C-alpha positions as CSV (number, residue, x, y, z in Angstrom):
1,X,53.3,-120.7,219.6
2,X,53.2,-123.5,217.1
3,X,53.9,-121.3,214.1
4,X,50.1,-120.6,213.5
5,X,49.2,-117.0,214.3
6,X,45.6,-116.1,215.0
7,X,45.4,-112.3,215.5
8,X,43.1,-110.4,217.8
9,X,41.4,-109.0,214.8
10,X,40.7,-112.5,213.5
11,X,39.1,-113.4,216.8
12,X,37.0,-110.3,216.9
13,X,35.8,-110.9,213.3
14,X,34.8,-114.5,214.3
15,X,32.9,-113.1,217.3
16,X,30.9,-110.9,214.9
17,X,29.7,-114.0,213.1
18,X,28.9,-116.2,216.1
19,X,25.3,-116.0,217.2
20,X,25.4,-118.9,219.5
21,X,28.1,-120.8,221.4
22,X,27.5,-123.9,223.6
23,X,29.7,-122.7,226.4
24,X,30.8,-119.2,227.4
25,X,33.5,-118.9,230.1
26,X,33.9,-115.6,231.9
27,X,37.4,-115.3,233.5
28,X,40.8,-116.1,232.2
29,X,42.5,-117.2,235.4
30,X,43.7,-120.8,236.1
31,X,40.2,-122.3,236.8
32,X,38.6,-120.8,233.8
33,X,41.5,-121.5,231.4
34,X,41.8,-125.1,232.7
35,X,38.2,-125.6,231.9
36,X,38.5,-124.0,228.5
37,X,41.3,-126.4,227.6
38,X,39.5,-129.5,228.9
39,X,36.3,-128.6,227.0
40,X,38.3,-127.9,223.8
41,X,40.0,-131.4,224.1
42,X,36.5,-132.9,224.3
43,X,35.5,-131.2,221.1
44,X,33.1,-128.7,222.7
45,X,32.8,-125.3,221.1
46,X,33.4,-122.6,223.6
47,X,34.6,-119.0,224.1
48,X,36.6,-117.7,227.0
49,X,36.6,-113.9,227.7
50,X,38.8,-112.0,230.2
51,X,38.3,-108.3,231.0
52,X,42.0,-107.8,231.6
53,X,44.9,-109.9,230.6
54,X,44.9,-113.6,231.1
55,X,45.9,-114.7,234.6
56,X,45.6,-111.1,235.9
57,X,43.8,-111.8,239.2
58,X,44.6,-114.1,242.1
59,X,46.1,-116.6,239.6
60,X,49.0,-114.1,239.0
61,X,49.6,-113.5,242.7
62,X,50.4,-116.9,244.3
63,X,53.3,-118.0,246.6
64,X,54.4,-119.9,243.5
65,X,54.0,-123.2,245.3
66,X,52.5,-126.4,243.9
67,X,51.8,-128.2,247.0
68,X,49.8,-131.1,248.5
69,X,48.4,-128.9,251.3
70,X,50.2,-130.0,254.4
71,X,48.3,-127.4,256.5
72,X,44.9,-128.9,255.3
73,X,45.6,-131.9,257.5
74,X,45.0,-129.6,260.5
75,X,41.4,-128.9,259.3
76,X,40.7,-132.5,258.5
77,X,40.4,-131.9,254.7
78,X,41.9,-135.3,253.9
79,X,40.2,-135.6,250.5
80,X,41.7,-132.3,249.5
81,X,45.2,-133.3,250.7
82,X,44.9,-136.6,248.7
83,X,43.8,-134.8,245.6
84,X,46.4,-132.0,246.0
85,X,49.3,-134.5,246.4
86,X,48.2,-136.4,243.3
87,X,47.7,-133.3,241.2
88,X,51.1,-131.9,242.4
89,X,52.7,-135.1,241.1
90,X,50.9,-134.8,237.8
91,X,52.0,-131.2,237.3
92,X,55.6,-132.3,237.9
93,X,55.2,-134.6,234.9
94,X,52.8,-132.6,232.7
95,X,54.4,-129.2,233.2
96,X,58.1,-130.1,233.9
97,X,59.3,-126.9,232.1
98,X,57.7,-124.7,234.8
99,X,57.1,-127.0,237.8
100,X,60.0,-128.5,239.8
101,X,60.5,-130.3,243.1
102,X,61.1,-127.9,246.1
103,X,62.6,-128.8,249.4
104,X,60.7,-127.3,252.3
105,X,62.3,-126.6,255.6
106,X,60.2,-126.2,258.8
107,X,62.0,-124.6,261.8
108,X,60.6,-126.0,265.0
109,X,60.8,-124.2,268.3
110,X,59.3,-126.8,270.7
111,X,58.9,-130.5,271.1
112,X,55.3,-130.9,272.2
113,X,53.6,-127.6,271.3
114,X,50.2,-127.7,269.7
115,X,49.4,-131.3,270.6
116,X,46.1,-130.6,272.4
117,X,44.7,-128.0,269.8
118,X,45.8,-130.4,267.0
119,X,43.8,-133.2,268.6
120,X,40.8,-131.0,269.1
121,X,40.9,-129.9,265.5
122,X,41.2,-133.5,264.4
123,X,38.1,-134.3,266.4
124,X,36.3,-131.3,264.7
125,X,36.3,-129.3,268.0
126,X,37.0,-125.6,268.2
127,X,40.7,-124.9,268.5
128,X,43.4,-122.6,267.2
129,X,47.0,-123.8,266.8
130,X,49.5,-121.1,267.7
131,X,52.6,-123.3,267.9
132,X,53.4,-126.6,266.3
133,X,56.0,-128.7,268.0
134,X,58.1,-131.5,266.7
135,X,55.6,-134.3,267.6
136,X,52.7,-132.6,265.8
137,X,54.9,-131.8,262.7
138,X,56.4,-135.3,262.6
139,X,52.9,-136.9,262.7
140,X,51.6,-134.5,260.0
141,X,54.6,-135.2,257.7
142,X,54.2,-139.0,258.1
143,X,50.5,-138.6,257.0
144,X,51.6,-136.3,254.2
145,X,54.0,-138.9,252.9
146,X,51.2,-141.5,252.8
147,X,49.0,-139.2,250.7
148,X,51.9,-138.5,248.3
149,X,52.7,-142.2,247.9
150,X,50.7,-142.5,244.7
151,X,53.1,-142.0,241.7
152,X,55.7,-140.9,244.2
153,X,58.2,-138.6,242.5
154,X,60.0,-137.0,245.5
155,X,61.8,-138.1,248.7
156,X,60.0,-138.7,252.1
157,X,60.4,-136.3,254.9
158,X,63.3,-136.2,257.3
159,X,64.1,-134.5,260.7
160,X,67.2,-132.4,260.9
161,X,69.1,-131.7,264.1
162,X,69.6,-128.2,265.3
163,X,73.3,-128.3,264.7
164,X,72.9,-129.6,261.1
165,X,70.2,-127.1,260.1
166,X,72.2,-124.1,261.5
167,X,75.2,-125.4,259.6
168,X,73.2,-125.5,256.4
169,X,71.3,-122.2,257.0
170,X,73.4,-120.4,259.6
171,X,71.3,-117.2,259.7
172,X,68.2,-119.0,261.1
173,X,66.9,-118.2,264.5
174,X,69.3,-120.1,266.8
175,X,66.6,-120.7,269.4
176,X,65.0,-123.5,267.3
177,X,65.1,-127.0,268.7
178,X,65.0,-129.0,265.5
179,X,63.9,-128.8,261.9
180,X,62.0,-130.9,259.4
181,X,62.5,-131.3,255.7
182,X,59.9,-132.5,253.1
183,X,59.3,-131.9,249.4
184,X,56.6,-130.1,247.5
185,X,57.0,-128.2,244.3
186,X,57.2,-124.7,242.9
187,X,56.2,-123.0,239.7
188,X,58.4,-120.5,238.0
189,X,55.9,-118.9,235.6
190,X,52.2,-119.4,236.5
191,X,51.5,-116.5,234.0
192,X,52.9,-118.4,231.1
193,X,51.2,-121.7,232.1
194,X,47.8,-120.0,231.8
195,X,48.7,-118.6,228.4
196,X,49.9,-122.1,227.3
197,X,46.5,-123.6,228.4
198,X,44.8,-121.1,226.2
199,X,47.0,-121.9,223.2
200,X,46.5,-125.6,223.8
201,X,42.8,-125.2,223.9
202,X,42.7,-123.2,220.6
203,X,45.0,-125.7,219.0
204,X,42.8,-128.6,220.0
205,X,39.6,-127.0,218.7
206,X,40.6,-124.2,216.2
207,X,37.1,-122.8,216.2
208,X,37.4,-121.9,220.0
209,X,38.4,-118.5,221.2
210,X,40.2,-117.4,224.3
211,X,40.5,-113.6,224.2
212,X,41.8,-111.1,226.7
213,X,40.6,-107.5,227.1
214,X,37.1,-108.5,226.3
215,X,34.5,-107.6,229.0
216,X,31.5,-109.5,230.0
217,X,28.9,-106.7,230.2
218,X,25.9,-108.7,231.4
219,X,22.8,-110.5,230.2
220,X,19.8,-108.9,228.5
221,X,16.9,-111.3,228.1
222,X,18.6,-114.4,226.9
223,X,21.5,-112.6,225.2
224,X,25.0,-112.3,226.6
225,X,26.7,-109.0,225.9
226,X,30.5,-108.6,225.5
227,X,32.5,-105.5,224.9
228,X,36.0,-105.1,223.4
229,X,38.0,-103.0,225.9
230,X,40.1,-101.5,223.2
231,X,37.5,-100.3,220.6
232,X,34.3,-100.3,222.8
233,X,32.6,-102.6,220.2
234,X,29.8,-104.7,221.6
235,X,29.1,-108.3,220.7
236,X,25.9,-110.3,221.5
237,X,25.4,-114.0,221.5
238,X,23.5,-116.8,223.2
239,X,24.9,-119.9,225.0
240,X,23.7,-123.2,226.5
241,X,25.9,-122.9,229.6
242,X,27.7,-119.9,231.2
243,X,30.7,-120.7,233.3
244,X,31.5,-117.9,235.8
245,X,35.3,-118.3,236.5
246,X,35.8,-114.6,237.5
247,X,37.4,-115.5,240.8
248,X,37.0,-112.8,243.5
249,X,34.6,-111.1,241.1
250,X,32.2,-114.0,240.8
251,X,29.4,-112.3,242.7
252,X,29.6,-109.2,240.5
253,X,29.4,-111.2,237.4
254,X,26.4,-113.1,238.7
255,X,24.8,-109.8,239.8
256,X,25.1,-108.5,236.2
257,X,23.0,-111.4,235.1
258,X,20.3,-110.5,237.6
259,X,21.1,-113.6,239.6
260,X,22.4,-112.2,242.8
261,X,23.7,-114.6,245.4
262,X,26.6,-114.4,247.8
263,X,29.2,-117.1,246.9
264,X,32.6,-115.4,247.6
265,X,34.2,-114.5,250.9
266,X,37.7,-113.7,249.5
267,X,40.9,-113.1,251.5
268,X,43.8,-111.0,250.4
269,X,47.3,-112.6,250.2
270,X,50.3,-110.3,249.9
271,X,53.9,-110.9,249.1
272,X,57.2,-109.0,249.1
273,X,60.2,-109.5,246.8
274,X,63.4,-108.7,248.7
275,X,66.8,-107.9,247.2
276,X,68.9,-110.1,249.6
277,X,71.2,-112.0,247.3
278,X,73.5,-113.5,250.0
279,X,70.5,-114.9,252.0
280,X,69.0,-116.2,248.7
281,X,72.2,-118.0,248.0
282,X,72.3,-119.5,251.5
283,X,68.8,-121.0,250.9
284,X,70.1,-123.0,247.9
285,X,66.7,-123.1,246.2
286,X,64.8,-124.2,249.4
287,X,61.7,-122.7,250.9
288,X,61.3,-122.0,254.6
289,X,57.8,-122.9,255.8
290,X,57.5,-121.2,259.1
291,X,55.1,-119.9,261.8
292,X,54.5,-116.2,262.2
293,X,52.7,-114.6,265.1
294,X,49.5,-116.4,266.1
295,X,50.6,-119.6,264.3
296,X,49.9,-118.4,260.8
297,X,52.0,-120.1,258.2
298,X,54.3,-118.0,256.1
299,X,56.8,-118.9,253.4
300,X,60.2,-117.5,252.4
301,X,62.2,-118.8,249.5
302,X,64.9,-118.2,246.9
303,X,63.1,-117.1,243.7
304,X,65.5,-116.4,240.9
305,X,68.3,-115.2,243.2
306,X,66.0,-113.0,245.4
307,X,63.9,-113.6,248.5
308,X,60.2,-114.1,248.1
309,X,58.3,-113.5,251.4
310,X,54.6,-114.1,252.0
311,X,51.8,-114.3,252.7
312,X,48.9,-112.6,254.5
313,X,45.3,-113.8,254.8
314,X,43.0,-110.8,255.3
315,X,39.2,-110.8,254.5
316,X,38.3,-108.2,251.9
317,X,35.0,-107.1,250.4
318,X,36.3,-105.3,247.3
319,X,38.8,-107.2,245.2
320,X,39.6,-104.1,243.0
321,X,42.9,-102.3,243.6
322,X,44.2,-104.5,246.4
323,X,47.8,-103.8,247.4
324,X,50.2,-105.0,250.1
325,X,49.4,-102.3,252.6
326,X,51.6,-100.9,255.4
327,X,50.3,-103.3,258.1
328,X,51.0,-106.2,255.9
329,X,54.5,-105.0,255.1
330,X,55.2,-104.6,258.9
331,X,53.8,-108.0,259.6
332,X,55.9,-109.7,256.9
333,X,59.1,-107.9,257.7
334,X,58.5,-108.6,261.4
335,X,58.0,-112.3,260.7
336,X,61.3,-112.2,258.6
337,X,63.2,-110.6,261.5
338,X,62.1,-113.3,263.9
339,X,63.1,-116.0,261.5
340,X,66.5,-114.4,260.6
341,X,67.3,-112.1,263.6
342,X,70.8,-111.3,262.4
343,X,69.9,-110.4,258.8
344,X,69.3,-106.7,258.4
345,X,66.2,-106.0,256.4
346,X,63.9,-102.9,255.9
347,X,61.8,-101.4,253.2
348,X,64.8,-100.4,251.2
349,X,65.3,-104.1,250.4
350,X,61.8,-104.4,248.8
351,X,61.9,-104.2,245.0
352,X,58.4,-105.5,244.2
353,X,55.2,-106.3,246.1
354,X,52.0,-107.9,244.9
355,X,48.6,-108.9,246.3
356,X,45.7,-111.0,245.1
357,X,42.3,-112.0,246.5
358,X,41.6,-115.7,246.9
359,X,38.1,-116.7,245.6
360,X,37.2,-118.6,248.8
361,X,33.6,-119.6,249.5
362,X,31.4,-117.2,251.5
363,X,31.8,-117.9,255.2
364,X,31.3,-116.4,258.7
365,X,34.5,-117.7,260.2
366,X,36.7,-115.4,262.4
367,X,39.9,-117.2,261.3
368,X,40.5,-116.8,257.5
369,X,43.1,-119.5,257.6
370,X,40.4,-122.0,258.6
371,X,38.3,-121.4,255.5
372,X,38.4,-124.4,253.2
373,X,40.6,-124.2,250.1
374,X,38.5,-126.9,248.4
375,X,36.5,-126.1,245.3
376,X,32.8,-126.2,244.4
377,X,30.6,-125.3,241.4
378,X,27.2,-124.0,242.6
379,X,24.5,-123.5,239.9
380,X,22.2,-120.7,239.2
381,X,19.4,-122.3,237.2
382,X,17.7,-120.6,234.3
383,X,15.5,-117.8,235.5
384,X,13.0,-115.5,233.7
385,X,14.2,-114.8,230.1
386,X,17.6,-116.3,230.8
387,X,17.3,-119.8,229.5
388,X,20.8,-121.0,230.4
389,X,22.3,-122.1,233.7
390,X,25.3,-120.4,235.3
391,X,28.0,-122.5,237.0
392,X,30.3,-120.6,239.3
393,X,33.8,-122.0,239.9
394,X,34.3,-121.2,243.6
395,X,37.5,-121.8,245.5
396,X,40.2,-124.1,244.3
397,X,43.9,-123.4,244.1
398,X,46.7,-123.6,241.6
399,X,47.7,-127.2,242.4
400,X,44.3,-128.7,241.9
401,X,43.1,-126.7,238.8
402,X,43.2,-129.7,236.5
403,X,41.0,-131.8,238.8
404,X,38.6,-128.9,239.3
405,X,38.5,-128.2,235.5
406,X,37.7,-131.9,234.9
407,X,34.8,-131.9,237.4
408,X,33.4,-128.7,235.7
409,X,33.9,-130.2,232.3
410,X,32.1,-133.4,233.2
411,X,29.1,-131.5,234.6
412,X,29.0,-129.3,231.4
413,X,29.3,-132.4,229.1
414,X,26.3,-133.9,230.9
415,X,24.2,-130.8,230.4
416,X,25.1,-130.8,226.7
417,X,24.3,-134.5,226.3
418,X,27.9,-135.3,225.4
419,X,30.5,-137.8,226.6
420,X,34.1,-137.2,227.6
421,X,36.5,-138.2,224.8
422,X,39.7,-138.2,226.7
423,X,41.2,-137.6,230.1
424,X,43.6,-134.7,230.9
425,X,45.4,-136.7,233.6
426,X,48.5,-137.4,231.5
427,X,48.2,-134.6,228.9
428,X,51.3,-132.3,228.9
429,X,50.7,-128.6,229.0
430,X,52.2,-126.4,226.3
431,X,56.0,-126.5,226.3
432,X,56.0,-129.4,228.8
433,X,55.4,-132.0,226.0
434,X,58.2,-134.6,226.1
435,X,60.0,-133.1,229.0
436,X,60.4,-134.5,232.5
437,X,62.3,-134.0,235.8
438,X,65.1,-136.0,234.3
439,X,67.9,-134.0,232.6
440,X,68.1,-136.2,229.4
441,X,65.1,-134.8,227.5
442,X,66.2,-131.2,228.2
443,X,69.7,-131.9,227.1
444,X,68.4,-133.5,223.9
445,X,66.2,-130.4,223.3
446,X,69.2,-128.0,223.9
447,X,71.4,-130.0,221.5
448,X,68.7,-129.9,218.8
449,X,68.2,-126.2,219.1
450,X,72.0,-125.5,219.1
451,X,72.7,-127.7,216.1
452,X,69.6,-126.9,214.0
453,X,69.5,-123.1,214.6
454,X,73.1,-122.1,215.6
455,X,72.2,-120.7,219.0
456,X,74.7,-120.7,221.9
457,X,74.1,-123.1,224.7
458,X,73.4,-120.2,227.0
459,X,70.7,-118.8,224.7
460,X,69.2,-122.2,224.0
461,X,69.0,-122.8,227.8
462,X,67.4,-119.4,228.4
463,X,64.7,-120.1,225.8
464,X,64.0,-123.7,227.0
465,X,63.7,-122.4,230.6
466,X,61.1,-119.9,229.4
467,X,59.2,-121.9,226.8
468,X,60.0,-125.6,227.1
469,X,59.7,-127.4,223.8
470,X,58.0,-124.4,222.3
471,X,61.5,-122.8,222.3
472,X,62.0,-124.8,219.0
473,X,59.6,-122.5,217.1
474,X,61.1,-119.4,218.5
475,X,64.7,-120.6,217.7
476,X,63.7,-120.8,214.1
477,X,63.0,-117.1,214.1
478,X,66.1,-116.2,216.0
479,X,68.4,-118.2,213.8
480,X,68.9,-115.2,211.4
481,X,70.2,-113.1,214.3
482,X,69.0,-111.1,217.2
483,X,69.0,-107.5,218.5
484,X,69.4,-107.7,222.2
485,X,67.9,-104.9,224.3
486,X,70.4,-102.7,226.1
487,X,68.5,-102.2,229.4
488,X,66.7,-105.6,229.3
489,X,69.4,-108.0,227.9
490,X,67.3,-111.0,228.9
491,X,65.3,-110.4,225.7
492,X,65.9,-109.5,222.0
493,X,63.6,-107.5,219.8
494,X,62.9,-110.6,217.7
495,X,61.9,-112.7,220.7
496,X,59.5,-109.9,221.9
497,X,58.0,-109.6,218.4
498,X,57.4,-113.3,218.2
499,X,55.7,-113.5,221.6
500,X,53.5,-110.4,220.8
501,X,52.4,-111.9,217.5
502,X,51.6,-115.4,218.8
503,X,50.3,-114.9,222.3
504,X,47.7,-112.1,222.1
505,X,49.7,-109.3,223.6
506,X,47.7,-106.1,223.4
507,X,49.6,-103.9,225.9
508,X,53.2,-103.7,227.2
509,X,51.7,-104.8,230.6
510,X,50.6,-108.0,229.0
511,X,54.1,-108.9,227.9
512,X,55.9,-107.8,231.0
513,X,53.6,-109.2,233.6
514,X,51.8,-112.0,231.7
515,X,54.4,-113.5,229.4
516,X,57.5,-113.3,231.5
517,X,58.6,-113.4,235.2
518,X,61.4,-110.9,234.8
519,X,59.6,-108.4,237.0
520,X,60.2,-110.7,239.9
521,X,63.8,-111.5,238.9
522,X,65.3,-108.0,239.5
523,X,64.4,-104.3,239.8
524,X,63.5,-102.8,236.5
525,X,64.3,-99.2,236.0
526,X,62.8,-96.5,233.7
527,X,65.2,-97.3,230.9
528,X,64.2,-101.0,230.8
529,X,60.5,-100.2,230.7
530,X,61.0,-97.5,228.1
531,X,63.0,-99.9,225.9
532,X,60.4,-102.6,226.3
533,X,57.6,-100.3,225.2
534,X,59.7,-99.2,222.1
535,X,60.3,-102.9,221.2
536,X,56.6,-103.7,221.4
537,X,55.7,-100.5,219.7
538,X,57.8,-101.4,216.7
539,X,55.8,-104.7,216.4
540,X,52.5,-103.0,216.9
541,X,53.3,-99.8,214.8
542,X,52.5,-97.6,217.7
543,X,53.1,-93.9,217.2
544,X,54.9,-91.7,219.7
545,X,51.8,-90.7,221.6
546,X,50.7,-94.4,222.0
547,X,54.2,-95.3,223.2
548,X,54.0,-92.5,225.8
549,X,50.6,-93.8,227.0
550,X,51.9,-97.4,227.3
551,X,54.9,-96.3,229.3
552,X,52.8,-94.3,231.6
553,X,50.5,-97.3,232.1
554,X,53.5,-99.4,233.1
555,X,54.9,-96.7,235.5
556,X,51.4,-96.2,237.0
557,X,50.9,-99.9,237.5
558,X,54.3,-100.1,239.3
559,X,53.2,-97.2,241.6
560,X,49.6,-98.0,242.2
561,X,49.5,-101.8,242.2
562,X,53.0,-102.7,243.4
563,X,54.0,-99.6,245.4
564,X,57.2,-99.0,243.4
565,X,58.2,-95.6,242.1
566,X,60.1,-95.8,238.8
567,X,62.0,-92.6,238.3
568,X,63.1,-91.1,235.0
569,X,66.4,-90.1,236.5
570,X,69.3,-92.1,235.0
571,X,70.4,-95.2,236.9
572,X,67.8,-94.5,239.7
573,X,66.7,-97.7,241.4
574,X,62.9,-98.1,241.8
575,X,61.9,-97.1,245.3
576,X,59.2,-98.8,247.5
577,X,56.5,-96.4,248.5
């Protein structure tokens, strides 16, 4: 999005000429893309392929938290907490256009609950915490503040009396004893951040390619085979190192190389989006971090004027086609009702649901929540005709992706006999360059866009919120005028065209779910989806049949993946299945 357009066709033509690449990365989620950018910054030639769209697996299904891992203190993962807190603070600086501080509220229903199990866990003895009292939480938050002290960018925790918290959030369960407040962070658009990492990597090393809808088909002899999902064309090449960043599909990718080994024991996390505007307003941008049945931690927050509720933690063997099923819906709504007993809620309030499979390490634990969220990179050495090693990126989480990517990059550089040229610790991501949590840089950017391109303050702010400093390039295109969509007034035809042409959008799904967050901001009806397809179709020169197919893909995705029925009837609100 810098004004340089590299088309999908140009990438495919380059692939036809490439016989060998030092590093091939399979998987376009946050771990794979973070590694792609880091390697590109070190001058390493590499290719990243993703069978779907970028950020289409677990990376697109988070609780949208960037956090230091308060709950990891319970399992004694102090190194992970330290790393998470430091990486959270770095993301607040390096991706200030998408990552912002978030106040977390913990309702507490006892004074001394969980003391004995917490002590047993600390001593690495078997225990399960089903209730956390004020004493345990106070101690945990004190330790959490210590781990977040490096490059501190947010306030320390505080305890809030029952009277004060019920005054601030009057709908909370009145049986609580006290509450706690601390700060973590949240991310508005993880989908866009992954795309920006891809653009950054290709800008840093113009010979590198990150391409979606390109399948890894397997290894034959020492040759890697790739297939274009659109045309079916096959590409063959060799590599020095293969990085398996396929997330929950890591074991399948390894099996396709004849290197079968169980590495993944994934768990499903599901979320609901609830149309409860009054409650969302009461939350004032805060997130409630609360206990559900059995002591499992859930979250509830104001996301773009709606309520985001999650999540579950259920072991799954097959990552394909996961949805938020009926048991999970009942579990989450039940947890909501206990937290806000006076707020009426049922399935009619659901306007979107999503689920993803966390790529956790294989394990035999009965409690999924006790499985480590740390990361590792097991190696499958060369075997038989395959002369290259395979490194699998197992585990990890959104907050620590940069550190994980740096570890992977350092290992790969060593294998290639190269040295690191620069650190990514302080490197801004995409549109975050020059921005910060302070208002001044954003105000300067808004003023420049308004004065240079004649856009209104509202429109300039809308673009900066979506794209950060990259909004300057888009504003140049929009200066000659815009045609706003009638059913999707958040966007103009010109904006959609620019994003499609510069961000490798192949399908309408790619734009809606991978380049925006509007699908979480409000219910989208049939008219909005149809108009979006027409706008993209005008850019891509789709005929009527292709447009019908793209619209059907969107509607089927809503139904099959997100359990929403989008009816063609005029003004019909999407219904949760």
